[in-house]
C-alpha positions as CSV (number, residue, x, y, z in Angstrom):
1,X,0.0,0.0,0.0
2,X,1.3,3.4,-0.9
3,X,1.4,6.4,1.3
4,X,-1.7,8.6,1.3
5,X,0.2,11.7,0.0
6,X,1.5,9.9,-3.0
7,X,-0.8,9.2,-6.0
8,X,-0.8,5.5,-6.8
9,X,0.1,6.2,-10.4
10,X,3.2,7.9,-9.2
11,X,4.7,4.6,-8.0
12,X,4.6,2.3,-11.0
13,X,7.9,0.5,-10.2
14,X,6.9,-2.7,-8.5
15,X,3.8,-3.8,-10.4
16,X,4.0,-7.4,-11.8
17,X,4.2,-8.0,-15.5
18,X,4.7,-11.2,-17.5
19,X,8.1,-12.6,-18.0
20,X,9.7,-12.2,-21.4
21,X,8.4,-14.7,-23.8
22,X,10.2,-16.4,-26.6
23,X,8.3,-14.3,-29.0
24,X,10.2,-11.2,-27.9
25,X,13.6,-12.6,-28.4
26,X,14.2,-11.7,-32.0
27,X,13.9,-8.0,-31.1
28,X,17.4,-8.1,-29.7
29,X,19.0,-9.5,-32.8
30,X,17.4,-8.0,-35.9
31,X,18.9,-4.8,-37.1
32,X,22.4,-5.1,-35.6
33,X,23.6,-4.4,-39.2
34,X,22.2,-0.9,-38.8
35,X,24.7,0.0,-36.1
36,X,26.0,3.5,-36.4
37,X,28.9,3.8,-38.8
38,X,31.7,5.4,-36.9
39,X,35.2,4.8,-35.6
40,X,35.4,3.0,-32.2
41,X,38.9,4.2,-31.6
42,X,37.6,7.1,-29.4
43,X,35.5,4.9,-27.2
44,X,36.9,4.7,-23.6
45,X,34.3,2.2,-22.3
46,X,33.3,-1.2,-23.8
47,X,30.3,-1.6,-21.5
48,X,28.3,0.4,-19.1
49,X,26.6,-0.8,-15.8
50,X,23.8,1.6,-14.9
51,X,22.7,1.2,-11.3
52,X,19.2,2.6,-10.8
53,X,18.2,3.5,-7.2
54,X,14.5,3.6,-7.8
55,X,12.5,5.9,-5.7
56,X,15.2,8.6,-5.3
57,X,17.9,8.4,-2.7
58,X,18.6,11.3,-0.3
59,X,21.6,13.4,-1.2
60,X,21.9,14.3,2.6
61,X,22.2,10.6,3.6
62,X,24.6,9.6,0.9
63,X,27.2,11.7,-0.9
64,X,26.2,15.3,0.0
65,X,25.7,15.5,3.8
66,X,25.2,18.9,5.4
67,X,26.6,18.5,9.0
68,X,26.4,22.2,9.7
69,X,22.8,22.7,8.7
70,X,20.0,23.0,11.4
71,X,18.5,19.8,12.9
72,X,15.5,19.7,10.6
73,X,17.8,19.6,7.5
74,X,21.0,17.9,8.8
75,X,19.3,14.7,9.7
76,X,20.1,12.1,12.4
77,X,23.4,10.8,11.0
78,X,27.0,11.9,11.3
79,X,29.5,11.9,8.5
80,X,32.7,10.0,7.7
81,X,35.9,11.3,6.2
82,X,36.7,9.9,2.7
83,X,40.1,9.4,1.2
84,X,39.7,12.8,-0.4
85,X,40.7,15.8,1.7
86,X,37.7,17.8,2.9
87,X,35.2,15.4,1.4
88,X,32.8,13.6,3.7
89,X,30.1,11.1,3.0
90,X,27.3,9.7,5.2
91,X,28.7,7.8,8.2
92,X,27.0,4.6,7.0
93,X,29.0,4.4,3.8
94,X,32.4,3.6,5.3
95,X,33.6,1.2,2.6
96,X,32.8,3.6,-0.2
97,X,34.4,6.4,1.7
98,X,37.7,4.4,1.8
99,X,37.4,3.9,-2.0
100,X,36.6,7.5,-2.9
101,X,39.8,7.8,-4.9
102,X,38.4,5.1,-7.3
103,X,35.3,7.1,-8.4
104,X,33.8,10.6,-8.8
105,X,30.6,12.1,-7.5
106,X,28.6,14.7,-9.3
107,X,26.5,16.4,-6.7
108,X,24.5,18.8,-9.0
109,X,22.4,16.7,-11.3
110,X,18.9,18.2,-11.6
111,X,15.8,18.3,-13.6
112,X,14.8,21.4,-15.6
113,X,11.3,20.2,-16.6
114,X,8.3,22.1,-15.3
115,X,7.7,22.2,-11.5
116,X,4.7,19.9,-12.0
117,X,7.0,17.2,-13.5
118,X,10.4,17.4,-11.7
119,X,9.2,16.1,-8.3
120,X,7.2,13.0,-9.5
121,X,8.4,9.5,-10.0
122,X,6.7,8.9,-13.3
123,X,8.0,11.9,-15.0
124,X,11.5,11.8,-13.4
125,X,12.1,8.2,-14.3
126,X,11.2,9.0,-17.9
127,X,13.5,12.0,-17.9
128,X,16.4,10.1,-16.4
129,X,16.2,7.0,-18.5
130,X,15.8,8.8,-21.8
131,X,18.2,11.6,-21.0
132,X,15.4,14.1,-21.7
133,X,14.6,17.5,-20.2
134,X,10.8,17.4,-21.0
135,X,8.0,14.9,-21.2
136,X,6.5,14.1,-24.7
137,X,4.2,16.8,-25.8
138,X,0.7,16.2,-24.4
139,X,1.8,13.9,-21.5
140,X,1.2,14.3,-17.8
141,X,2.6,12.4,-14.8
142,X,-0.3,10.1,-15.0
143,X,-0.5,9.6,-18.8
144,X,3.3,8.9,-19.3
145,X,2.9,5.4,-17.6
146,X,0.4,4.2,-20.3
147,X,0.5,3.7,-24.1
148,X,-1.0,6.7,-25.9
149,X,-1.7,7.0,-29.7
150,X,0.4,9.6,-31.4
151,X,3.0,9.9,-28.6
152,X,6.5,10.9,-29.8
153,X,8.6,9.1,-27.1
154,X,12.3,9.5,-27.0
155,X,14.2,6.2,-26.8
156,X,15.8,5.0,-23.6
157,X,19.6,5.3,-23.2
158,X,19.7,1.5,-23.4
159,X,17.7,1.4,-26.7
160,X,20.1,3.9,-28.3
161,X,23.1,1.9,-27.2
162,X,21.4,-1.2,-28.5
163,X,20.9,0.6,-31.9
164,X,24.5,1.8,-32.0
165,X,26.4,-1.1,-30.5
166,X,26.0,-4.8,-31.2
167,X,26.6,-7.3,-28.5
168,X,30.2,-8.5,-28.2
169,X,29.5,-12.2,-28.7
170,X,27.1,-15.1,-28.7
171,X,23.3,-14.6,-28.7
172,X,23.1,-12.3,-25.7
173,X,21.3,-9.0,-26.4
174,X,23.2,-5.7,-26.0
175,X,21.1,-4.4,-23.1
176,X,20.0,-6.5,-20.1
177,X,18.1,-5.3,-17.0
178,X,18.3,-7.2,-13.7
179,X,17.5,-8.6,-11.1
180,X,13.8,-7.6,-11.2
181,X,13.8,-6.6,-14.8
182,X,10.1,-7.1,-15.6
183,X,8.7,-6.4,-12.2
184,X,10.0,-2.8,-12.5
185,X,7.5,-1.0,-14.6
186,X,8.4,2.6,-15.2
187,X,8.3,5.1,-18.0
188,X,11.5,5.7,-20.1
189,X,12.8,2.2,-20.4
190,X,11.2,1.6,-23.9
191,X,12.7,2.1,-27.4
192,X,10.1,4.8,-28.3
193,X,10.5,6.1,-31.8
194,X,13.3,3.6,-32.5
195,X,10.8,0.8,-32.6
196,X,10.3,-2.5,-30.7
197,X,13.3,-4.3,-32.0
198,X,15.5,-2.2,-29.7
199,X,13.7,-3.1,-26.5
200,X,16.0,-4.2,-23.6
201,X,15.8,-7.7,-22.1
202,X,14.3,-7.5,-18.6
203,X,15.3,-10.6,-16.6
204,X,13.7,-11.5,-13.2
205,X,16.4,-13.4,-11.3
206,X,15.5,-12.6,-7.7
207,X,13.3,-14.6,-5.4
208,X,9.7,-13.5,-5.0
209,X,9.4,-10.9,-2.2
210,X,6.1,-10.5,-0.4
211,X,6.8,-7.3,1.5
212,X,4.0,-4.8,1.2
213,X,5.5,-2.0,-1.0
214,X,8.7,-4.1,-1.1
215,X,12.0,-2.3,-0.7
216,X,15.7,-3.2,-0.2
217,X,17.9,-6.1,-0.9
218,X,16.5,-9.6,0.0
219,X,16.9,-11.0,2.6
220,X,17.6,-7.6,4.0
221,X,14.4,-6.4,2.5
222,X,11.6,-4.4,4.2
223,X,8.6,-2.2,3.8
224,X,8.8,1.5,4.7
225,X,5.5,0.9,6.5
226,X,7.0,-1.8,8.7
227,X,5.8,-1.2,12.3
228,X,8.3,-0.3,15.0
229,X,6.5,-2.7,17.4
230,X,8.9,-5.7,17.8
231,X,5.9,-8.1,18.2
232,X,4.8,-7.2,14.7
233,X,8.2,-7.9,13.0
234,X,8.0,-9.6,9.6
235,X,7.9,-13.4,9.9
236,X,5.5,-16.2,10.8
237,X,4.7,-14.8,14.2
238,X,1.0,-14.4,15.2
239,X,1.2,-10.6,15.2
240,X,3.6,-10.3,12.2
241,X,2.6,-7.7,9.7
242,X,3.8,-9.7,6.7
243,X,5.4,-13.1,6.1
244,X,9.0,-12.7,5.0
245,X,9.8,-16.4,4.4
246,X,9.5,-16.2,0.6
247,X,12.9,-14.4,0.2
248,X,15.0,-15.5,3.2
249,X,17.0,-17.7,0.9
250,X,17.8,-15.1,-1.9
251,X,19.8,-17.2,-4.4
252,X,19.0,-16.2,-8.0
253,X,17.3,-18.6,-10.3
254,X,18.3,-18.9,-14.0
255,X,16.1,-16.7,-16.3
256,X,12.8,-18.1,-17.4
257,X,12.1,-17.9,-21.2
258,X,8.4,-18.7,-21.8
259,X,8.5,-21.2,-18.9
260,X,11.8,-22.7,-20.0
261,X,15.1,-22.4,-18.0
262,X,18.3,-21.7,-19.8
263,X,20.1,-24.8,-18.6
264,X,22.0,-27.8,-19.9
265,X,19.0,-30.1,-19.6
266,X,16.9,-27.8,-21.8
267,X,19.6,-27.3,-24.3
268,X,20.0,-31.1,-24.7
269,X,16.3,-31.4,-25.7
270,X,16.6,-29.4,-29.0
271,X,13.6,-31.0,-30.7
272,X,11.2,-29.8,-28.0
273,X,12.7,-26.4,-27.8
274,X,12.5,-26.0,-31.6
275,X,8.8,-26.9,-31.6
276,X,8.1,-24.4,-28.8
277,X,9.9,-21.6,-30.7
278,X,8.2,-22.5,-34.0
279,X,4.8,-22.2,-32.3
280,X,5.6,-18.8,-30.8
281,X,6.9,-17.3,-34.0
282,X,4.0,-18.6,-36.2
283,X,1.7,-16.7,-33.8
284,X,3.9,-13.6,-33.9
285,X,3.8,-13.6,-37.7
286,X,0.0,-13.2,-37.5
287,X,0.2,-10.5,-34.9
288,X,0.1,-6.8,-36.0
289,X,1.7,-5.8,-32.7
290,X,4.8,-8.0,-33.1
291,X,6.7,-5.2,-34.8
292,X,9.0,-7.6,-36.6
293,X,10.6,-6.7,-40.0
294,X,12.2,-10.1,-40.7
295,X,11.0,-13.6,-41.2
296,X,10.3,-15.9,-38.4
297,X,13.1,-18.1,-39.6
298,X,15.6,-15.3,-38.8
299,X,13.9,-14.6,-35.5
300,X,14.0,-18.3,-34.6
301,X,17.7,-18.4,-35.3
302,X,18.3,-15.5,-33.0
303,X,16.4,-17.2,-30.2
304,X,18.4,-20.3,-30.6
305,X,21.6,-18.3,-30.5
306,X,20.5,-16.9,-27.1
307,X,19.7,-20.3,-25.7
308,X,23.0,-21.6,-27.1
309,X,25.0,-18.7,-25.6
310,X,25.6,-20.7,-22.4
311,X,28.0,-22.9,-24.4
312,X,30.4,-19.9,-25.0
313,X,32.2,-17.4,-22.8
314,X,32.7,-19.8,-19.8
315,X,29.1,-21.0,-19.5
316,X,25.8,-19.3,-18.6
317,X,26.5,-15.8,-17.4
318,X,23.5,-15.9,-15.1
319,X,24.8,-19.0,-13.3
320,X,26.5,-17.6,-10.1
321,X,27.3,-21.1,-8.9
322,X,30.3,-21.0,-11.2
323,X,31.9,-18.3,-9.0
324,X,34.3,-19.2,-6.2
325,X,33.0,-18.7,-2.7
326,X,35.6,-15.9,-2.0
327,X,34.1,-13.9,-4.9
328,X,30.5,-14.5,-3.7
329,X,31.6,-13.3,-0.2
330,X,33.2,-10.2,-1.7
331,X,29.9,-9.1,-3.2
332,X,27.7,-10.5,-0.4
333,X,24.8,-13.0,-0.8
334,X,22.1,-10.4,-0.8
335,X,20.0,-9.6,-3.8
336,X,22.0,-6.4,-4.7
337,X,25.4,-8.1,-4.4
338,X,24.3,-10.9,-6.6
339,X,23.0,-8.4,-9.1
340,X,26.3,-6.7,-9.3
341,X,28.1,-10.1,-9.7
342,X,25.7,-11.0,-12.5
343,X,26.4,-7.6,-14.1
344,X,30.2,-8.3,-14.1
345,X,29.6,-11.7,-15.7
346,X,27.3,-10.2,-18.4
347,X,29.9,-7.5,-19.2
348,X,32.5,-10.3,-19.6
349,X,30.1,-12.0,-22.0
350,X,29.9,-8.9,-24.2
351,X,26.7,-7.2,-23.1
352,X,27.0,-3.5,-23.8
353,X,24.7,-2.2,-21.0
354,X,23.5,-3.9,-17.8
355,X,21.0,-2.0,-15.7
356,X,20.9,-3.1,-12.1
357,X,17.7,-2.1,-10.3
358,X,17.9,-1.3,-6.6
359,X,14.4,-0.7,-5.2
360,X,13.3,1.1,-2.0
361,X,14.9,4.6,-2.0
362,X,11.5,6.4,-1.6
363,X,12.1,7.2,2.0
364,X,9.0,9.3,3.0
365,X,8.8,7.7,6.5
366,X,11.0,5.6,8.8
367,X,13.8,7.1,6.7
368,X,16.5,7.0,9.3
369,X,15.6,3.6,10.6
370,X,15.5,2.0,7.1
371,X,18.5,3.8,5.6
372,X,20.8,2.9,8.5
373,X,19.6,-0.6,9.0
374,X,18.8,-1.7,5.4
375,X,19.6,0.5,2.4
376,X,23.0,2.0,3.2
377,X,24.8,-1.1,4.5
378,X,23.6,-3.1,1.5
379,X,24.8,-0.6,-1.1
380,X,28.0,0.1,0.8
381,X,29.1,-3.6,0.8
382,X,27.8,-4.7,-2.6
383,X,29.0,-1.7,-4.6
384,X,32.4,-1.7,-2.9
385,X,32.8,-5.4,-3.7
386,X,31.8,-4.8,-7.3
387,X,34.5,-2.0,-7.7
388,X,37.1,-4.2,-6.1
389,X,36.4,-7.2,-8.4
390,X,36.3,-5.0,-11.5
391,X,39.6,-3.5,-10.6
392,X,41.3,-6.8,-9.7
393,X,40.2,-8.3,-13.0
394,X,41.4,-5.3,-15.1
395,X,37.8,-4.6,-16.1
396,X,37.3,-1.2,-14.5
397,X,39.2,0.7,-17.1
398,X,36.8,-0.5,-19.9
399,X,33.6,-0.7,-17.8
400,X,31.7,2.5,-17.1
401,X,29.8,2.4,-13.8
402,X,27.0,5.0,-13.2
403,X,24.6,5.1,-10.2
404,X,21.8,7.4,-9.4
405,X,18.1,7.7,-8.7
406,X,15.4,9.6,-10.6
407,X,15.5,12.4,-8.1
408,X,16.7,13.5,-4.7
409,X,14.9,14.2,-1.4
410,X,13.7,17.4,0.2
411,X,16.1,19.4,2.3
412,X,13.6,19.6,5.1
413,X,12.6,16.6,7.1
414,X,8.9,16.1,7.9
415,X,6.3,13.3,8.1
416,X,4.5,12.7,4.9
417,X,1.2,13.4,6.6
418,X,1.2,15.1,10.0
419,X,-0.6,12.9,12.6
420,X,-1.6,10.4,9.9
421,X,-1.1,6.6,10.1
422,X,0.7,4.4,7.7
423,X,-0.4,1.1,6.1
424,X,0.5,-0.9,9.3
425,X,-1.5,1.5,11.5
426,X,1.4,3.4,13.1
427,X,1.8,7.2,13.1
428,X,4.0,8.4,10.3
429,X,7.5,9.0,11.3
430,X,9.6,11.7,9.6
431,X,11.4,11.3,6.3
432,X,12.2,13.3,3.2
433,X,10.0,13.7,0.1
434,X,10.3,14.0,-3.6
435,X,12.9,16.6,-4.9
436,X,14.1,16.9,-8.5
437,X,15.9,20.2,-8.0
438,X,19.2,18.4,-7.2
439,X,20.5,14.9,-6.8
440,X,23.9,13.1,-6.8
441,X,25.3,10.7,-9.4
442,X,28.2,8.2,-9.0
443,X,30.7,7.6,-11.8
444,X,33.5,5.1,-12.0
445,X,35.5,3.2,-14.6
446,X,35.8,3.5,-18.3
447,X,37.0,7.0,-19.2
448,X,36.1,8.7,-15.9
449,X,38.7,10.7,-14.0
450,X,38.4,9.4,-10.4
451,X,38.8,11.1,-7.1
452,X,36.6,14.1,-7.8
453,X,33.5,15.8,-6.3
454,X,32.0,17.9,-9.0
455,X,29.4,20.6,-8.3
456,X,28.4,22.4,-5.1
457,X,24.9,22.7,-3.6
458,X,23.6,25.4,-1.3
459,X,23.8,25.2,2.5
460,X,20.6,23.1,2.7
461,X,21.4,20.7,-0.1
462,X,18.4,21.9,-2.1
463,X,19.8,23.4,-5.3
464,X,23.0,23.6,-7.3
465,X,25.3,26.6,-6.6
466,X,27.8,25.6,-9.3
467,X,28.1,23.2,-12.2
468,X,24.5,22.2,-12.7
469,X,23.9,19.3,-15.2
470,X,20.8,17.6,-16.5
471,X,19.9,14.0,-17.4
472,X,20.6,15.0,-21.1
473,X,24.2,15.7,-20.1
474,X,24.4,12.4,-18.2
475,X,23.2,10.5,-21.3
476,X,25.6,12.4,-23.5
477,X,28.5,11.5,-21.1
478,X,27.6,7.8,-21.4
479,X,27.3,8.0,-25.2
480,X,30.6,9.9,-25.5
481,X,32.5,7.4,-23.4
482,X,30.9,4.5,-25.4
483,X,32.2,6.0,-28.6
484,X,29.0,7.7,-30.0
485,X,30.1,11.0,-31.5
486,X,28.4,14.3,-30.8
487,X,27.0,14.7,-34.4
488,X,25.8,11.1,-34.9
489,X,22.2,10.3,-35.7
490,X,19.7,7.5,-35.4
491,X,16.6,6.9,-37.5
492,X,13.1,6.1,-36.4
493,X,10.9,3.3,-37.9
494,X,10.0,5.7,-40.8
495,X,13.6,6.6,-41.5
496,X,13.5,10.1,-40.1
497,X,16.8,11.2,-38.6
498,X,17.4,12.4,-35.1
499,X,20.5,13.5,-33.2
500,X,21.5,10.9,-30.5
501,X,22.9,13.6,-28.1
502,X,20.4,15.9,-26.5
503,X,23.0,17.3,-24.0
504,X,26.7,17.8,-23.6
505,X,29.3,15.4,-22.1
506,X,30.3,16.5,-18.6
507,X,33.9,17.4,-19.4
508,X,35.1,17.6,-15.8
509,X,34.4,13.9,-15.4
510,X,36.4,12.8,-18.4
511,X,39.9,11.4,-18.1
């Protein structure tokens, strides 16, 4: 259940949708011959891992604390000194503070869309993932979540990378979203005017989580509405508010493709697989919504290449059991750590962009309880382990790592509804609310000059004072580092040309 002050349509992220079917697989493979013609010699990064903190993390409780601000702005936490002189992070990010020389923080990302758009999840997720500064003409915060005839929708960053860069090897698609790739429904992840063949592959790897308004990294997951009454703690107890046993063992499962597992057993039964694929594509040929431009023979071949990709590159990249225990421990066995480990394996397998979704940053209430006990320890360990592993393997120089949410949080702390009660029946505790005027972004790896903090916010952490940048500049930075030139174009389904870059690369970040 959502908080009374948030419109239900403003929180689309965790609604369930069907898993990817075999019928969608050809969309990843057709059209790779249309990759942009350009020199790859200027590319600094071979792949990008985009870490999406859905809900919008607080700048004050992460990378831009304000320890000298008044109580109602400063918050409950102290700070910790980083490896960079004079730079402090939230006290609950000690591992990242010790690695601050390996990455850079941009503190002044912000939305310039109208005030009615820049503080809402629906619009801000569209703006972030497409690198846009405005919603499609005629759309509102409510309408952007649903299909609408005549909409001119800008492609997601992932779809543009899929258009421009083929996968490195095998049958894997160029863009993969994990670990809850299809349960995360939000605007801006679609290919828009590029057409359906450039849709990303959303893969649900994580265990089912039954937390109401689920948040965090299973088994360290929670609900922001969780009561503070110890007798009502999640579990099987008679007074428990919800039963948390579904995700206490958080190991990932192999991705389901129309009910089939990508496993050796399934690959051995080629005849049955072939019949299944044939049935799917015969149906798709008759469907006007399939959006396929090639024959089903070509599409079937691409699906078979994906299934057969487990035979190359050291086995199935989703199979974490192939990793040594020491590496598993480095990342941690929680959902987020396993997501980062899977991302590393996908990058090694040639995937151009991996998006790792981290849910639960919409901290309207119980903010200081949940950030300290759940969100910050999980990201501190898993992201630190990811950076260490990439560095040790020599992958960090060619892998761009970017992390941010769709917005920040308000400078001032307050309950979402004064005196009101949350879904579990307890009085709302204070938190921070939607704020698109400024939010931080984390950069590491391929082509990034590390050890910097770029941009300065005001004394309350509410607005940029210097070096303001937009999601369009963020997208251009990613495209630039991946070798997509400033003047390069893409074409929509009708052949009309558009410029890929809507902003400018953030030069201060570039090595």
